[in-house]
N, C-alpha and C positions, 0 to 999 in steps of 0.2 A: 504492499499502501503506497502512497507516494501523494502524501500530504502540502499542495503549492496556494500559493494567494491568486487574487479569481485578476490581478497585474501580468502576474509571471503567467499563469495558465493566455494571457489574450496576449503578449504580447512571445509566446512559446508555441504556442498550438499545434504546432504539428509536429515535434516532438515530443509530448503529450500521447498527439492522441494515436503515436504509435507503436507508446511503451500502451499506451490501452488495445490495442490492436495485438501486440505480445503478451500480452496477460496481465499487466497491471492495474490496478484501482488506484484510482485521482482523487483524494477529499478535497475539493476545493471550497478555504477559506474568504470569507468578506469581511469583513474589520476585526478579523482574532475568532470568529465563528465558521465550523461549520456551514456551508451554504449549498453546497449540492456532492454528488459525489456524481465522478465522467467512467460505465462500466462499457467493455466488450457488451455486443448485441446478443453473443452466444453466453452470456451470463447473465444477460439480461431474463434473456427465455427461461434460462435455466431458473433466476430465483422466479418468479414468476411462479411456474410448474410448483417447485417445491415450495411455497408456499398456500397452491390449491389442493396437496397434492391429499390431506386431509378431507378436505367436500371431494374431493374425486371420487375417491377410498369411499366412499359415505364412510368413511369413522366419523359416524357420533352416533347420536340417539336420539332419533324424531319426539318419544315419549319425556324423554326425560325435556327435555329442551322445551318444545309445548307446555306441560306443566308449568317448570318453569314458569315459563312467558304470562298464565295463567294466572303463578303464584303475585306473582310481581304487579300487576296487574287489578286484581282483587280488588274490588269493593270494600273500606275499612268500616262500612255503614253499620 
């Protein structure tokens, strides 16, 4: 992982784009705070797929989720 300032990324974009293509991850700072992450296209697809894996595999309990929603929104009369 490489951390750079927004100004540095602006001035050396080609260099950092090549680093991303080579597999690096770039964290871009703006005023000393993390503002963005630059990752390769392949990594972004993998990240999204991994985050949806539980949903896609139905790795959840429908009845438990439904019961929790009903309990949460039940009237307290």
